[in-house]
Backbone bond lengths (Angstrom), bond angles and torsions (degrees), N, CA, C in turn:
res aa  C-N    CA-C-N  psi(-1)  N-CA   C-N-CA  omega(-1)  CA-C   N-CA-C  phi
1 X - - - 1.508 - - 1.561 112.34 -
2 X 1.222 113.12 -162.28 1.565 121.57 -172.43 1.573 110.03 -83.97
3 X 1.301 112.54 -41.98 1.448 116.54 -172.29 1.552 115.68 -158.43
4 X 1.296 118.12 142.02 1.470 125.61 175.45 1.585 106.82 -128.80
5 X 1.319 114.71 130.08 1.448 118.42 -179.47 1.531 108.50 -123.70
6 X 1.302 114.13 162.16 1.453 118.69 -178.50 1.496 108.20 -83.59
7 X 1.379 113.70 161.36 1.523 116.79 177.45 1.536 111.86 -59.84
8 X 1.317 118.24 -34.47 1.499 118.45 -173.92 1.478 109.16 -71.68
9 X 1.460 115.21 -35.97 1.451 111.78 -179.95 1.530 112.59 -74.18
10 X 1.322 118.56 -36.52 1.466 123.06 -178.73 1.637 107.22 -63.58
11 X 1.337 115.88 -32.16 1.480 115.13 179.25 1.533 109.88 -81.67
12 X 1.263 117.95 -38.05 1.538 118.91 -177.99 1.441 109.39 -66.85
13 X 1.379 123.81 -34.76 1.364 128.09 179.89 1.616 114.35 -85.61
14 X 1.391 115.28 -9.59 1.437 116.50 179.61 1.544 112.14 68.26
15 X 1.313 117.82 32.11 1.558 119.40 -176.07 1.455 108.22 -63.24
16 X 1.342 112.14 137.62 1.521 118.72 179.03 1.545 112.09 -75.35
17 X 1.286 117.86 132.07 1.426 123.25 177.44 1.519 107.81 -76.10
18 X 1.327 117.90 134.91 1.493 121.07 -178.40 1.541 111.68 -116.47
19 X 1.335 114.25 -20.80 1.455 116.04 -178.74 1.609 106.92 169.68
20 X 1.366 114.27 -156.87 1.409 119.52 179.49 1.617 106.90 -135.89
21 X 1.376 111.97 164.15 1.371 121.83 179.14 1.476 108.64 -144.67
22 X 1.260 118.29 160.13 1.548 128.81 176.70 1.469 106.29 -91.81
23 X 1.449 120.89 117.63 1.463 122.96 175.45 1.473 112.83 -119.24
24 X 1.346 115.72 142.64 1.510 121.58 174.22 1.408 113.02 -173.66
25 X 1.263 118.88 -168.88 1.396 120.99 179.30 1.506 112.82 -101.50
26 X 1.395 118.96 177.30 1.522 117.96 -174.76 1.520 113.78 -62.43
27 X 1.318 122.46 -11.40 1.437 121.45 173.06 1.486 119.74 -61.97
28 X 1.425 112.31 -25.82 1.444 117.84 -172.53 1.449 115.28 76.83
29 X 1.361 121.76 1.73 1.427 125.59 -171.90 1.539 107.88 -102.87
30 X 1.362 116.78 144.57 1.364 125.56 168.64 1.591 108.82 58.13
31 X 1.345 113.16 40.42 1.483 116.42 172.99 1.550 115.24 -64.36
32 X 1.301 119.19 160.31 1.411 118.48 -179.33 1.578 107.12 -136.26
33 X 1.275 112.70 160.56 1.402 122.16 176.79 1.497 109.00 -90.29
34 X 1.315 116.28 130.37 1.542 122.09 -173.36 1.631 105.85 -128.51
35 X 1.191 115.56 151.77 1.517 121.16 178.75 1.540 109.69 -77.78
36 X 1.297 114.44 144.55 1.389 121.69 172.14 1.678 109.76 -106.30
37 X 1.260 116.16 121.27 1.538 116.61 -177.43 1.599 108.50 -124.70
38 X 1.364 108.92 154.95 1.511 121.13 -177.56 1.507 108.15 -83.47
39 X 1.331 119.02 131.75 1.474 120.61 173.47 1.433 104.26 -119.09
40 X 1.283 117.46 125.60 1.545 118.77 -175.59 1.478 114.06 -68.68
41 X 1.369 117.17 -43.32 1.394 125.29 179.45 1.492 118.38 -150.10
42 X 1.299 114.91 147.75 1.501 118.81 174.89 1.635 107.09 -134.24
43 X 1.260 115.42 129.74 1.552 115.70 -179.25 1.476 105.43 -118.35
44 X 1.382 112.00 131.46 1.453 121.87 177.04 1.513 111.47 -132.63
45 X 1.199 121.43 116.17 1.368 125.32 178.35 1.479 114.81 53.76
46 X 1.303 113.67 36.53 1.433 118.78 177.29 1.488 114.68 89.08
47 X 1.242 118.05 -11.36 1.618 123.69 168.98 1.481 113.58 -86.47
48 X 1.268 119.66 128.19 1.511 120.09 -177.00 1.477 106.37 -113.08
49 X 1.354 114.12 139.74 1.418 122.54 -178.67 1.545 106.93 -128.44
50 X 1.390 114.54 134.67 1.429 116.86 178.99 1.428 116.16 -128.13
51 X 1.416 116.74 170.36 1.392 120.03 -177.09 1.506 116.49 68.07
52 X 1.353 120.01 41.35 1.427 124.19 -171.86 1.482 113.54 -99.98
53 X 1.316 114.56 137.96 1.539 124.70 178.08 1.563 100.76 -97.91
54 X 1.363 118.29 126.30 1.415 122.96 176.01 1.532 112.01 -121.24
55 X 1.186 117.80 151.36 1.501 122.81 168.59 1.554 112.76 -93.54
56 X 1.231 113.34 153.30 1.537 114.73 -177.92 1.507 104.75 -111.87
57 X 1.298 109.24 130.70 1.529 117.83 -177.89 1.583 104.78 -82.96
58 X 1.429 113.54 137.59 1.494 118.05 -178.90 1.506 105.72 -79.92
59 X 1.371 118.97 142.64 1.392 121.02 172.92 1.514 114.51 68.91
60 X 1.315 116.46 -177.23 1.433 118.41 -177.59 1.568 108.43 -74.86
61 X 1.289 118.21 149.84 1.521 123.49 173.18 1.526 109.70 -64.31
62 X 1.439 118.84 136.80 1.360 121.35 178.51 1.657 111.91 -60.05
63 X 1.264 117.06 -29.42 1.513 117.25 174.64 1.396 117.44 -105.23
64 X 1.352 118.21 13.64 1.405 121.00 174.50 1.500 116.93 81.87
65 X 1.354 115.76 0.50 1.490 115.08 -176.63 1.533 116.91 -81.14
66 X 1.265 118.70 169.05 1.436 119.65 178.89 1.501 118.39 -87.87
67 X 1.304 115.78 0.37 1.416 123.14 179.14 1.523 113.79 153.80
68 X 1.335 113.62 -178.63 1.482 123.18 -178.60 1.565 112.75 -123.08
69 X 1.171 115.33 133.97 1.563 116.99 173.13 1.432 108.25 -98.79
70 X 1.315 116.47 123.89 1.510 121.82 176.50 1.508 115.27 -89.42
71 X 1.294 117.97 149.17 1.453 123.25 -177.61 1.645 110.71 -51.57
72 X 1.289 112.02 -28.03 1.467 116.90 -174.91 1.572 112.12 -65.71
73 X 1.236 112.86 -18.50 1.502 116.12 178.98 1.604 109.49 -66.45
74 X 1.293 116.35 -31.32 1.506 121.55 -175.19 1.491 113.79 -81.21
75 X 1.330 117.37 -23.20 1.443 116.22 165.88 1.535 115.92 66.25
76 X 1.347 115.51 -96.30 1.402 116.68 -175.09 1.581 115.09 -107.89
77 X 1.450 113.31 -2.50 1.385 117.98 -176.29 1.549 112.53 -79.52
78 X 1.314 115.03 174.31 1.484 120.10 179.77 1.607 101.85 -110.05
79 X 1.270 117.51 128.19 1.476 123.69 -172.32 1.548 109.88 -119.72
80 X 1.306 116.94 125.67 1.407 126.51 178.17 1.491 112.49 -110.09
81 X 1.399 118.83 123.37 1.366 126.83 171.03 1.512 112.63 -103.48
82 X 1.476 121.90 112.25 1.329 125.17 -173.07 1.489 108.17 -117.78
83 X 1.295 117.58 90.86 1.489 120.73 -175.52 1.424 121.33 -62.85
84 X 1.378 114.30 -25.37 1.472 118.06 -178.54 1.511 110.34 -76.32
85 X 1.282 125.76 -24.60 1.382 127.47 -172.19 1.582 109.84 -73.28
86 X 1.409 127.06 -48.78 1.494 122.06 -19.20 1.502 113.33 -82.78
87 X 1.357 119.67 150.79 1.435 121.06 -175.98 1.462 110.88 -158.04
88 X 1.355 113.82 147.91 1.458 120.87 172.79 1.517 108.77 -110.24
89 X 1.226 122.81 128.57 1.530 125.93 177.99 1.427 116.06 -116.49
90 X 1.280 118.02 138.25 1.486 119.51 178.02 1.581 111.33 -118.43
91 X 1.199 119.12 133.79 1.559 122.53 176.78 1.442 107.45 -143.08
92 X 1.378 114.06 178.43 1.485 122.52 170.89 1.512 108.72 -116.25
93 X 1.309 119.92 26.18 1.461 124.04 -176.83 1.612 105.47 -98.13
94 X 1.291 116.22 116.91 1.513 117.57 -179.68 1.471 111.89 -72.90
95 X 1.376 116.51 155.39 1.348 121.97 168.28 1.540 112.43 -73.73
96 X 1.462 117.07 146.56 1.352 117.23 -175.78 1.556 114.08 -79.12
97 X 1.313 120.34 132.00 1.394 121.34 176.54 1.486 109.28 -70.93
98 X 1.394 114.26 147.87 1.497 115.87 179.03 1.538 113.69 88.93
99 X 1.413 121.47 -11.09 1.383 120.40 173.55 1.548 110.06 -64.11
100 X 1.322 121.16 141.37 1.387 120.02 177.34 1.495 117.32 -68.09
101 X 1.362 115.32 -15.28 1.544 116.98 179.29 1.558 106.06 -113.53
102 X 1.286 114.92 34.96 1.452 119.13 173.16 1.569 107.04 -131.12
103 X 1.280 116.41 126.49 1.425 122.15 175.82 1.558 118.47 -125.85
104 X 1.237 117.05 156.11 1.533 117.07 -179.52 1.535 105.31 -78.01
105 X 1.302 115.24 151.88 1.473 125.44 166.98 1.534 113.58 -131.01
106 X 1.296 112.34 158.63 1.530 120.69 173.38 1.491 108.62 -117.90
107 X 1.153 121.41 162.08 1.606 124.78 178.25 1.496 111.48 -151.91
108 X 1.302 118.33 47.14 1.492 121.89 176.94 1.463 111.72 -58.38
109 X 1.346 119.43 -33.48 1.443 119.78 178.72 1.537 113.30 -96.12
110 X 1.270 117.07 15.17 1.496 123.23 -172.96 1.481 114.90 69.58
111 X 1.325 113.48 18.34 1.521 118.82 174.99 1.582 104.44 -128.76
112 X 1.439 117.87 127.69 1.474 120.94 175.71 1.576 108.25 -57.64
113 X 1.405 110.38 134.24 1.437 119.73 178.47 1.520 103.58 -124.24
114 X 1.423 120.40 128.30 1.460 120.53 177.06 1.597 106.67 -129.19
115 X 1.276 113.65 163.42 1.470 120.41 172.50 1.541 111.56 -94.86
116 X 1.293 112.71 131.52 1.488 121.29 174.63 1.507 109.73 -128.93
117 X 1.348 115.77 163.95 1.504 121.89 175.59 1.549 109.28 -102.66
118 X 1.313 114.96 128.19 1.392 119.29 177.09 1.549 111.55 -125.86
119 X 1.319 114.91 108.03 1.424 125.21 -171.47 1.520 117.12 44.84
120 X 1.306 110.91 46.02 1.477 123.84 179.23 1.505 117.91 86.91
121 X 1.366 117.17 3.87 1.399 122.55 179.51 1.509 113.19 -115.36
122 X 1.312 122.77 131.75 1.479 123.35 176.13 1.477 111.45 -71.42
123 X 1.370 111.53 135.06 1.604 115.13 178.77 1.544 101.07 -136.83
124 X 1.378 109.93 146.68 1.445 121.59 167.54 1.550 109.82 -86.10
125 X 1.325 121.29 132.37 1.472 122.16 178.14 1.445 113.33 -131.53
126 X 1.284 119.81 144.57 1.510 120.90 165.64 1.405 114.07 -70.91
127 X 1.350 116.71 136.78 1.475 115.88 172.82 1.557 108.22 -83.33
128 X 1.306 115.07 115.98 1.552 116.50 -165.22 1.574 102.73 -137.32
129 X 1.444 114.76 92.16 1.431 116.96 177.87 1.420 108.76 -74.86
130 X 1.309 121.70 -13.80 1.510 123.66 175.75 1.504 117.58 -73.01
131 X 1.270 116.68 -23.58 1.412 126.59 -179.78 1.576 111.40 -72.82
132 X 1.308 117.88 127.85 1.499 117.84 176.08 1.502 116.71 -70.75
133 X 1.393 115.91 -17.05 1.458 120.15 -179.83 1.449 118.25 -65.04
134 X 1.412 117.34 165.58 1.426 113.26 161.91 1.527 111.72 -83.56
135 X 1.365 110.55 -51.91 1.556 117.74 175.25 1.556 103.58 -133.74
136 X 1.327 115.00 134.02 1.513 117.54 171.77 1.430 105.46 -121.41
137 X 1.309 120.78 137.40 1.397 128.53 -179.39 1.552 111.86 -129.67
138 X 1.366 112.37 152.67 1.503 112.82 172.76 1.521 116.66 -73.43
139 X 1.285 121.17 156.03 1.390 129.69 -170.27 1.593 109.65 -54.07
140 X 1.398 115.86 -48.10 1.329 122.84 -176.67 1.496 115.97 -60.91
141 X 1.359 114.79 -36.06 1.419 124.64 178.32 1.592 107.99 -71.37
142 X 1.310 118.86 -40.64 1.380 119.56 177.17 1.553 117.13 -61.15
143 X 1.296 117.20 -23.49 1.441 120.91 -180.00 1.541 111.73 -68.59
144 X 1.288 118.02 -18.19 1.374 122.33 -176.25 1.476 112.76 -99.02
145 X 1.438 122.23 4.00 1.361 124.49 -177.54 1.603 110.13 -114.10
146 X 1.356 114.97 165.42 1.490 117.23 177.99 1.557 105.97 -107.47
147 X 1.395 107.83 128.53 1.463 116.20 174.98 1.461 113.30 -114.21
148 X 1.360 117.07 159.93 1.511 124.23 -177.08 1.575 109.12 -65.95
149 X 1.342 112.44 -27.27 1.451 113.35 -175.06 1.586 105.91 -153.92
150 X 1.262 112.24 -179.38 1.596 116.36 -178.50 1.493 105.60 -76.68
151 X 1.321 116.38 132.80 1.545 117.87 175.08 1.547 109.24 -64.97
152 X 1.343 108.93 138.53 1.466 125.66 -177.44 1.420 116.75 -133.32
153 X 1.256 123.64 155.94 1.540 124.42 -176.70 1.506 107.28 -70.60
154 X 1.381 111.09 122.66 1.478 120.80 178.98 1.465 115.45 -118.32
155 X 1.430 116.82 4.75 1.478 121.98 171.97 1.470 110.10 163.87
156 X 1.353 111.61 -173.31 1.475 119.58 -177.16 1.539 107.28 -133.33
157 X 1.336 112.72 146.59 1.503 118.86 179.85 1.443 114.13 -119.69
158 X 1.336 117.13 166.89 1.484 120.54 177.90 1.531 108.16 -150.88
159 X 1.312 112.85 135.47 1.431 116.25 169.33 1.574 106.95 -116.84
160 X 1.389 118.67 -172.47 1.355 121.32 -179.47 1.558 113.09 -62.22
161 X 1.353 118.63 -16.39 1.392 117.51 -175.13 1.670 112.01 -135.72
162 X 1.131 113.69 2.07 1.592 117.25 -174.91 1.516 114.28 -147.44
163 X 1.394 117.06 144.88 1.360 119.31 166.19 1.577 109.94 -113.23
164 X 1.252 121.30 156.89 1.515 116.56 -176.27 1.599 105.27 -160.48
165 X 1.361 112.33 160.76 1.553 119.78 169.73 1.476 106.07 -88.37
166 X 1.381 112.37 150.82 1.379 122.58 179.03 1.499 105.39 -116.10
167 X 1.338 119.35 118.77 1.488 122.25 171.88 1.575 109.87 -90.29
168 X 1.262 120.18 155.01 1.463 122.81 176.52 1.527 112.22 -136.03
169 X 1.378 115.12 157.08 1.348 119.40 175.86 1.578 108.46 -167.01
170 X 1.339 117.43 155.80 1.461 117.29 -178.91 1.588 106.75 -95.62
171 X 1.397 112.34 124.79 1.565 116.83 -177.67 1.562 108.21 -72.32
172 X 1.264 113.62 137.51 1.481 116.19 164.64 1.508 111.33 -88.06
173 X 1.345 113.14 97.96 1.457 120.25 -177.35 1.469 110.94 148.48
174 X 1.304 116.96 -177.40 1.397 124.46 174.80 1.583 114.76 -108.79
175 X 1.351 107.79 158.32 1.522 108.80 168.85 1.603 102.14 -123.31
176 X 1.339 111.38 138.94 1.512 121.14 179.21 1.518 111.17 -118.46
177 X 1.306 112.27 123.74 1.441 118.89 -178.32 1.644 111.14 -129.18
178 X 1.208 114.50 114.02 1.574 122.26 -175.76 1.609 108.01 42.13
179 X 1.241 116.39 56.52 1.413 118.94 166.93 1.556 113.53 83.09
180 X 1.333 114.43 6.16 1.504 118.74 178.18 1.508 107.33 -116.89
181 X 1.316 118.97 146.81 1.565 122.32 -176.20 1.539 109.11 -127.57
182 X 1.311 111.94 138.31 1.430 121.34 171.64 1.612 106.83 -119.81
183 X 1.355 114.99 127.65 1.441 117.21 -175.33 1.514 108.69 -98.10
184 X 1.324 113.75 139.45 1.409 128.09 174.21 1.562 110.27 45.65
185 X 1.288 120.39 50.63 1.425 122.09 178.31 1.550 117.81 -64.19
186 X 1.255 112.20 152.40 1.584 114.92 171.43 1.584 106.38 -76.82
187 X 1.341 111.59 133.39 1.467 119.83 -174.74 1.537 107.12 -114.02
188 X 1.223 112.69 141.79 1.578 117.19 172.63 1.537 111.18 -99.50
189 X 1.278 119.64 143.82 1.409 121.86 -170.78 1.636 103.93 -125.01
190 X 1.336 118.67 115.08 1.462 118.72 -176.66 1.423 108.05 -122.86
191 X 1.293 115.36 121.55 1.449 121.36 -176.27 1.512 113.44 -69.03
192 X 1.445 113.15 -31.98 1.428 118.12 -171.70 1.516 115.14 -70.74
193 X 1.308 121.13 -26.83 1.411 126.37 -170.18 1.582 112.16 -104.28
194 X 1.381 115.21 132.44 1.520 118.54 -175.90 1.614 107.96 -88.48
195 X 1.349 117.39 -3.11 1.486 114.32 -177.03 1.585 106.88 -120.84
196 X 1.303 112.84 158.12 1.500 122.00 176.23 1.539 109.79 -93.38
197 X 1.274 116.16 147.24 1.469 118.72 176.66 1.577 113.34 -139.60
198 X 1.325 115.39 137.97 1.493 118.35 173.95 1.559 104.41 -92.15
199 X 1.396 112.39 128.07 1.464 119.95 -171.46 1.403 114.93 -107.18
200 X 1.376 118.01 -172.90 1.447 126.42 -171.19 1.555 112.84 -62.90
201 X 1.343 115.86 -28.57 1.468 115.57 -179.43 1.558 111.25 -66.66
202 X 1.269 118.30 -20.19 1.449 123.39 169.14 1.529 111.95 -86.35
203 X 1.369 123.61 -50.93 1.331 127.36 -168.99 1.613 109.29 -72.94
204 X 1.262 124.20 -23.91 1.370 128.14 178.64 1.558 116.06 -52.61
205 X 1.437 109.88 -33.10 1.477 112.09 -178.22 1.576 114.74 -89.45
206 X 1.359 117.29 13.86 1.406 123.68 -179.42 1.481 115.41 -138.09
207 X 1.268 112.40 151.15 1.555 121.72 165.79 1.579 103.22 -84.75
208 X 1.221 112.25 125.74 1.597 118.24 -173.60 1.664 103.89 -114.48
209 X 1.318 110.77 131.57 1.446 117.98 176.87 1.553 112.09 -127.37
210 X 1.252 112.48 133.10 1.550 121.66 -175.80 1.601 103.59 -112.74
211 X 1.376 112.54 112.57 1.474 117.19 171.16 1.530 106.62 -92.91
212 X 1.461 112.85 92.48 1.353 114.71 -171.15 1.588 116.40 -66.70
213 X 1.303 116.40 -27.09 1.465 120.88 179.87 1.535 112.49 -67.94
214 X 1.311 116.24 -42.48 1.530 126.85 179.03 1.427 114.90 -94.42
215 X 1.317 119.85 -3.79 1.539 127.22 -177.45 1.542 107.50 47.62
216 X 1.454 114.12 63.96 1.466 121.54 172.58 1.512 105.95 -129.50
217 X 1.326 112.14 149.20 1.409 124.89 179.25 1.520 106.89 -118.85
218 X 1.311 119.90 133.10 1.464 123.25 179.66 1.508 113.56 -129.90
219 X 1.384 118.13 139.73 1.403 121.45 -179.44 1.527 111.39 -118.81
220 X 1.411 115.61 142.47 1.373 121.94 168.85 1.481 110.62 -130.11
221 X 1.243 117.07 128.42 1.545 120.19 -169.55 1.581 103.93 -72.79
């Protein structure tokens, strides 16, 4: 969506409750009902947005933040995330079509989804800057790929509604994203989630730009 705020922020601002929504992670398990509140205005970098519906996060945020801004807030703008500076930039300048480092994305679920190439096979992945992985894939998909060794438990993960084991293995092959290639990457395998995602271990090496109006994603190393 556009915005999620913490319970403490919603209470301190006296935000008007408009209804409820079902909130959860991509697993579809242990979803929760959350309140929808009206936010009169949000200002980011000099750009002001009004008439926003936000969901309220139950309990304290895992990272201590006051909320999450969704890409949907920016509607027709071009949004750049530069992790090295770190900086978020907003413009009205579109990304050029046909650039080798610009790809189309869809966002039917409110999350950008792009096509990448994994060891010669096309795959749709969520753009997930919140994931610590480079590439995370479902268990069923991993059975069709070749790895340098047997997948083994490398860690544990947690979302707002689930906890899970993370298996890892080194892929035999390359992944290609918007004209850039990573050879033999470490891949996370998570049984809980039915969708693949490209995580922060990949995105940290790039400036990432979302052209929301034209549904294009651009990368600069």
